[in-house]
C-alpha distance (Angstrom), angle and dihedral (degrees) to the residues before:
residue distance angle dihedral
M1 . . .
T2 3.80 . .
L3 3.79 114.6 .
L4 3.78 116.4 -158.7
H5 3.76 126.4 -169.4
I6 3.80 109.4 -166.7
D7 3.75 133.1 -178.5
H8 3.80 110.5 -162.3
D9 3.70 139.1 169.0
S10 3.80 117.3 -106.2
E11 3.80 119.2 -156.2
K12 3.80 90.9 -167.6
V13 3.85 94.9 54.0
G14 3.80 98.2 28.7
V15 3.78 97.8 -133.8
N16 3.82 139.5 77.9
L17 3.84 108.8 -88.3
P18 3.87 128.4 -156.7
L19 3.78 113.0 -124.3
N20 3.77 130.7 -174.3
V21 3.84 121.3 -158.3
I22 3.81 131.8 -177.9
L23 3.77 114.0 -155.7
P24 3.86 128.2 -174.3
D25 3.81 114.0 -104.7
D26 3.77 97.5 -146.3
L27 3.82 97.0 77.6
T28 3.81 93.7 109.7
R29 3.84 93.1 42.3
G30 3.79 101.7 62.6
G31 3.80 97.8 -75.7
K32 3.73 124.0 144.4
P33 3.79 114.3 -81.2
L34 3.82 117.9 -108.4
A35 3.77 90.7 -107.4
D36 3.84 89.2 65.7
R37 3.81 97.9 44.6
K38 3.79 129.0 101.7
V39 3.80 110.9 -109.9
L40 3.78 122.7 -150.1
Y41 3.79 120.2 -163.2
L42 3.78 109.6 -156.3
L43 3.80 116.8 -161.6
H44 3.79 123.8 -155.8
G45 3.82 130.4 -135.6
L46 3.80 130.6 -109.4
S47 3.77 98.2 -81.6
D48 3.82 99.2 37.6
D49 3.78 139.8 70.9
A50 3.79 140.3 -152.7
S51 3.80 93.6 -61.3
A52 3.87 96.8 56.6
W53 3.78 99.9 90.5
Q54 3.80 91.2 47.9
R55 3.80 93.5 47.1
Y56 3.74 99.6 46.0
T57 3.86 106.3 30.5
N58 3.77 140.8 44.1
I59 3.82 92.1 -113.8
E60 3.86 91.4 135.1
I61 3.84 89.9 58.8
L62 3.77 91.4 47.7
A63 3.78 91.5 48.3
R64 3.82 90.0 51.6
E65 3.85 93.4 47.5
H66 3.83 92.6 49.4
G67 3.79 100.7 32.1
L68 3.79 92.5 -120.5
V69 3.77 131.4 162.8
V70 3.81 105.4 -138.9
V71 3.80 120.5 -161.8
M72 3.86 119.2 -165.8
P73 3.80 112.6 -173.9
T74 3.75 129.8 -174.0
A75 3.85 120.4 -120.0
G76 3.85 104.7 163.3
R77 3.74 112.5 -147.3
S78 3.76 92.5 -38.4
F79 3.83 99.5 121.3
Y80 3.83 82.0 -132.4
A81 3.82 88.8 -77.1
D82 3.80 131.5 149.6
M83 3.78 88.7 -121.0
A84 3.77 126.0 -142.8
N85 3.81 89.6 -115.7
G86 3.73 92.2 65.0
Q87 3.81 98.7 -100.1
A88 3.80 98.1 130.3
Y89 3.79 103.8 -166.0
F90 3.81 95.4 159.4
S91 3.83 90.3 55.9
Y92 3.74 89.0 45.3
I93 3.78 94.3 53.4
T94 3.81 96.8 42.1
E95 3.78 102.7 32.8
E96 3.78 119.1 11.7
L97 3.83 99.5 39.7
P98 3.84 96.9 49.7
A99 3.76 91.1 45.8
W100 3.85 91.0 49.8
L101 3.89 92.4 47.8
E102 3.79 92.0 50.9
A103 3.78 92.4 47.8
T104 3.76 94.7 45.4
F105 3.80 103.9 35.8
R106 3.86 103.3 11.5
I107 3.86 87.7 -118.2
S108 3.76 109.8 168.2
S109 3.87 119.6 -100.4
T110 3.84 94.7 -179.8
R111 3.81 115.6 128.1
E112 3.72 96.3 -122.6
N113 3.81 92.0 55.5
T114 3.84 98.0 42.1
F115 3.77 125.7 90.1
V116 3.86 133.5 168.1
A117 3.80 132.2 -159.1
G118 3.76 137.9 160.7
L119 3.80 147.3 163.0
S120 3.76 129.6 -113.9
M121 3.73 106.4 -33.3
G122 3.85 86.1 10.7
G123 3.82 89.2 53.8
Y124 3.74 88.0 56.5
G125 3.86 88.2 48.6
A126 3.82 93.2 48.2
F127 3.78 92.7 54.1
K128 3.75 92.2 40.6
A129 3.84 89.3 56.6
A130 3.82 90.8 46.0
F131 3.77 96.4 49.1
L132 3.78 99.2 39.9
R133 3.85 96.3 38.3
P134 3.84 104.4 27.7
D135 3.81 88.6 155.3
L136 3.75 90.3 71.7
Y137 3.75 106.6 53.2
A138 3.83 137.3 54.6
A139 3.86 91.4 -160.6
A140 3.75 141.8 -3.3
C141 3.78 135.2 -160.7
S142 3.76 132.5 -157.5
L143 3.84 117.3 -163.3
S144 3.79 114.3 -166.7
G145 3.75 86.2 -23.5
V146 3.81 126.4 -172.7
L147 3.81 90.6 -119.0
A148 3.80 101.2 159.5
L149 3.79 110.2 44.8
N150 3.83 96.4 177.1
A151 3.83 89.7 53.8
L152 3.84 89.5 46.9
L153 3.79 93.2 53.5
A154 3.81 97.9 40.3
P155 3.84 102.7 78.0
P156 3.82 116.7 99.7
D157 3.74 93.8 -116.6
K158 3.82 88.9 59.5
V159 3.84 97.7 39.0
E160 3.77 91.2 49.9
N161 3.84 93.6 50.5
P162 3.82 102.4 90.7
A163 3.85 93.3 -172.1
L164 3.85 91.8 55.2
M165 3.74 92.2 45.9
H166 3.74 91.2 49.8
E167 3.77 92.2 48.6
F168 3.75 94.5 50.9
G169 3.79 91.3 44.2
L170 3.84 88.4 56.4
L171 3.79 90.6 49.5
F172 3.71 96.0 54.4
G173 3.79 102.8 27.8
G174 3.86 91.3 -104.0
L175 3.75 129.0 -16.0
D176 3.77 89.0 -114.5
K177 3.88 86.7 69.1
L178 3.79 95.5 52.2
S179 3.85 102.5 86.1
G180 3.74 112.8 78.1
S181 3.77 92.2 9.7
L182 3.88 127.5 117.3
N183 3.81 87.1 -101.9
D184 3.84 90.1 62.1
P185 3.86 113.2 93.7
M186 3.72 89.5 -151.4
T187 3.73 89.8 58.9
W188 3.82 90.8 53.2
L189 3.80 89.9 57.9
K190 3.78 93.8 44.4
N191 3.85 92.4 50.7
A192 3.80 92.7 43.4
S193 3.78 92.2 53.4
T194 3.83 91.4 59.7
S195 3.85 98.7 36.7
S196 3.77 125.8 96.3
A197 3.78 91.7 -153.3
P198 3.90 110.2 110.3
L199 3.73 114.4 -116.5
P200 3.78 124.2 -137.5
R201 3.76 115.8 -103.2
L202 3.79 104.5 -82.5
F203 3.78 126.2 -144.4
A204 3.85 128.5 177.8
A205 3.77 136.6 174.4
C206 3.78 136.3 179.4
G207 3.76 133.3 -179.3
L208 3.82 119.6 -115.2
E209 3.78 91.6 -127.3
D210 3.77 94.0 47.2
D211 3.84 118.8 116.7
L212 3.81 88.2 -140.2
L213 3.86 92.4 59.2
P214 3.83 92.8 101.5
L215 3.85 91.7 52.9
N216 3.80 90.7 50.6
R217 3.81 92.2 48.1
L218 3.76 91.2 49.5
F219 3.80 91.6 51.4
I220 3.80 92.2 47.2
H221 3.77 93.1 47.5
T222 3.76 91.2 50.6
A223 3.75 91.0 46.7
A224 3.78 90.9 55.0
Q225 3.83 91.0 47.5
V226 3.86 93.7 55.1
G227 3.82 94.7 39.8
V228 3.80 100.0 -109.0
P229 3.92 107.7 150.1
L230 3.80 114.8 -131.9
H231 3.77 135.2 164.5
Y232 3.78 105.9 -134.4
H233 3.80 128.8 -178.0
E234 3.83 134.3 -176.0
E235 3.84 127.2 -171.0
S236 3.78 140.1 151.5
G237 3.84 111.7 -59.8
G238 3.68 144.3 93.2
H239 3.86 135.7 -131.0
E240 3.71 89.9 -58.4
W241 3.83 145.2 119.6
F242 3.81 94.7 -113.2
F243 3.85 88.8 63.9
W244 3.84 94.5 41.6
Q245 3.87 90.6 50.4
R246 3.80 91.8 55.5
Q247 3.81 93.2 46.6
I248 3.73 99.3 46.0
E249 3.81 89.3 54.4
K250 3.80 89.5 51.6
F251 3.88 89.6 51.9
I252 3.73 93.5 49.0
L253 3.81 90.2 51.7
A254 3.83 88.7 50.9
I255 3.81 95.3 55.6
């Protein structure tokens, strides 16, 4: 495989952003052109960056086995939001970056060839992309995702942490604006239940020892209530790379 580390300027975010890309190495030996390959966008968690999936999983081996293009962008601690300060990470991930990759490498941006997955904050980001831009993705996967922000921020240890409350307020333009907004996972489900636009196939998984398990179960329960189809899986594991490695392999096999 060909491993690219790229630093490129993002108009949407306003800074140079690191980007890691895995490309097939059979392009000059009769392999399918990049325009015909499946493309998997892999989103990192809150404390990671574009290098995390390569450092901690066998994603390169999986990409080789399945002939995938894998794109691993950097989004800082943004929760993949178009932030109030003008740094539009959601627009970067869903619009600017795919257009740049297509123009630069002729990587496909067709819906049937485009997939998105992520862990923790990246699981939130993957489902956010899938629900808000269902026209872009054939399937999406959330692993140990932060799928109920109000529930995440409600416990006393979070509410009484002024630095955390300030950070999340900056992300969403004020925590009072979160509920009912397009940053709220419950809003995604509500809107999807009344929309005629077809959703991507949705997959989610969470470990039985993961602190975010209650948030995932709340999201899955609400999805079932409003009639949003979703493939969900639980098994032993915590908020850890051993669990995410097993689950991303399952997702790749499913697409």
